C-alpha positions in Angstrom: 232.8 169.4 85.1 232.0 172.1 87.6 235.1 173.4 89.4 234.6 174.9 92.8 237.2 176.1 95.3 237.7 173.4 98.0 238.2 176.2 100.6 234.5 177.0 100.5 232.6 175.7 103.5 229.4 176.2 101.6 230.7 173.9 98.9 231.6 171.2 101.4 228.2 171.3 103.1 226.4 171.2 99.7 228.4 168.2 98.6 227.7 166.4 101.9 224.0 167.1 101.6 224.0 165.9 97.9 225.7 162.7 98.9 223.0 162.1 101.5 220.3 162.8 99.0 221.8 160.7 96.2 223.2 157.5 97.6 224.4 156.5 94.2 226.6 159.6 94.0 224.9 160.8 90.8 224.2 164.5 90.5 220.6 165.4 89.7 219.4 168.6 88.1 218.8 170.3 91.5 222.2 169.2 92.7 223.9 170.7 89.6 222.1 174.0 90.1 223.1 174.2 93.8 226.7 173.6 93.0 226.7 176.0 90.1 225.2 178.7 92.4 227.9 178.0 94.9 230.6 178.4 92.3 229.2 181.7 91.1 229.1 183.0 94.7 232.7 182.0 95.4 234.3 182.9 92.1 237.2 185.3 92.0 235.6 188.8 91.4 238.8 189.8 89.5 238.6 186.7 87.2 234.9 185.8 86.9 233.6 182.8 85.0 233.5 183.3 81.3 230.2 183.1 79.5 231.5 180.3 77.3 232.6 178.3 80.3 229.2 178.7 82.0 227.4 177.7 78.8 229.7 174.7 78.3 228.9 173.4 81.8 225.2 173.8 81.1 225.5 172.0 77.8 227.5 169.2 79.4 224.9 168.6 82.1 222.1 168.7 79.5 223.9 166.1 77.4 224.3 163.7 80.3 220.6 164.2 81.3 219.5 163.6 77.7 221.5 160.3 77.6 219.9 159.2 80.8 216.4 159.9 79.4 217.3 158.0 76.1 218.5 155.0 78.1 215.3 155.0 80.2 213.2 155.1 77.0 215.2 152.3 75.4 214.7 150.2 78.6 211.0 150.7 78.4 210.9 149.8 74.7 212.9 146.7 75.4 210.6 145.6 78.2 207.5 146.2 75.9 209.1 144.2 73.1 209.8 141.3 75.4 206.3 141.4 76.7 204.9 141.4 73.2 207.1 138.5 72.2 205.8 136.4 75.1 202.2 137.1 74.1 203.0 136.1 70.5 204.6 132.8 71.7 201.5 132.2 73.9 199.1 132.8 71.0 201.1 130.5 68.7 201.0 127.7 71.3 197.2 128.1 71.6 196.5 127.8 67.9 194.5 124.6 67.3 193.9 124.2 71.0 190.7 125.1 73.0 190.3 127.8 75.6 187.6 128.2 78.3 185.0 130.8 77.4 181.7 131.7 79.0 178.9 130.1 76.9 176.4 127.3 76.6 177.2 125.9 73.1 180.1 123.7 72.2 181.5 121.4 69.5 183.3 118.1 69.8 187.1 118.4 69.9 189.6 116.3 67.9 189.1 113.4 70.2 185.3 113.5 69.9 184.7 114.9 73.4 182.9 118.0 74.7 184.4 119.8 77.8 183.2 122.5 80.0 183.1 123.9 83.5 180.7 125.7 85.9 181.1 127.7 89.1 179.1 126.2 91.9 178.0 129.0 94.4 177.5 126.4 97.2 177.7 122.7 97.9 175.3 120.7 95.7 173.7 117.3 96.4 173.7 116.7 92.7 174.8 118.5 89.5 173.0 117.5 86.3 174.6 118.4 82.9 172.3 118.1 79.9 173.3 118.2 76.2 170.7 119.0 73.6 170.4 119.7 69.9 170.8 123.4 69.2 168.1 123.5 66.5 165.4 121.1 67.8 166.1 121.2 71.5 166.1 117.4 71.6 168.0 115.9 74.6 171.1 114.1 73.3 172.7 113.1 76.6 172.4 113.8 80.3 174.8 113.3 83.2 174.2 113.2 87.0 177.5 114.0 88.8 176.2 113.5 92.4 177.5 115.5 95.4 179.9 118.4 94.5 181.7 121.0 96.6 181.5 124.7 96.1 183.8 126.1 93.5 184.7 125.3 89.9 183.5 122.0 88.6 184.6 120.5 85.3 182.5 118.2 83.2 183.1 116.1 80.0 180.9 114.2 77.5 183.0 111.6 75.9 181.9 109.0 73.3 179.9 111.7 71.5 177.9 110.0 68.7 179.9 109.8 65.4 177.3 111.8 63.5 177.9 114.8 65.8 181.6 114.4 65.8 182.0 114.1 62.0 179.9 117.2 61.3 181.2 119.0 64.4 177.6 119.9 65.2 177.0 122.5 67.9 175.5 121.2 71.1 173.6 123.2 73.8 174.6 122.7 77.4 172.5 123.3 80.5 173.6 122.8 84.1 171.3 122.4 87.1 172.5 122.1 90.7 170.5 120.8 93.5 171.3 122.9 96.6 169.8 123.7 100.0 168.2 126.8 98.3 166.6 124.6 95.7 167.4 123.8 92.0 169.7 126.4 90.5 170.2 126.9 86.7 173.8 127.9 86.3 175.7 129.5 83.4 178.5 127.2 82.2 181.7 127.9 80.4 182.9 125.7 77.5 186.1 124.9 75.7 186.1 126.4 72.2 188.8 126.0 69.5 191.3 128.8 68.8 191.3 129.4 65.0 193.7 132.4 64.7 195.5 135.2 66.5 195.6 138.9 65.6 198.1 141.5 66.9 199.8 144.7 65.8 202.3 147.4 66.8 199.4 149.6 68.2 198.6 147.0 70.9 200.8 145.1 73.3 198.3 142.2 73.5 197.4 139.5 71.1 193.7 138.9 70.3 192.6 135.3 69.7 189.8 134.4 67.4 187.7 131.6 69.0 185.3 129.5 67.1 181.7 130.5 67.7 182.7 133.2 70.2 184.8 135.7 68.3 187.6 137.8 69.8 189.3 137.0 73.1 192.3 138.8 74.5 195.1 136.5 75.6 195.0 138.2 79.1 191.4 136.9 79.5 192.5 133.2 79.0 192.0 131.3 82.3 192.3 127.7 81.0 193.1 125.8 77.9 193.3 122.2 76.6 
């Protein structure tokens, strides 16, 4: 510890200023240098500070400062580890489920249904969702959902034919909205199955592998079933 004569008014003022600048009472590097300079100015000229004592005080402060930096680094590592663990848990929970991805092709889920959603830019007097064969373009099913408000609109085709469900055939989806501006062709999003998850120490995030759509970062997941 730095020892300074209590009779020094400069010392008293410096300590007072340091307490104001550091409410926690912890000396920072600038505070240490200020106090050390005060000590040197007020030392007994007949018995000056020994070099060993001076170096010892410098080493002591450097050690304390180094410990603080190590603690801060460990805190950051711990936070990163916790964050990574939460992403792994999320990815594990999503395996076998379906996530919402932008796209116009979908497959039946385990219950034999096809789900999706579309963002309506304005109120629509009718929203028509059409399902067709990906290869031939043949219309398989069509739904008229009537009046819908602006915003995200979800749709479902249940009772998909057994032949499509058994083979998990891909179905193309088109969405048309009738608005005051006319008929609008909209880009839908569909629910697609999560088949696996990939992660590693070089990245804090977990990447999902989604059937038919490839890689998707967990941070990009907005909805799942």
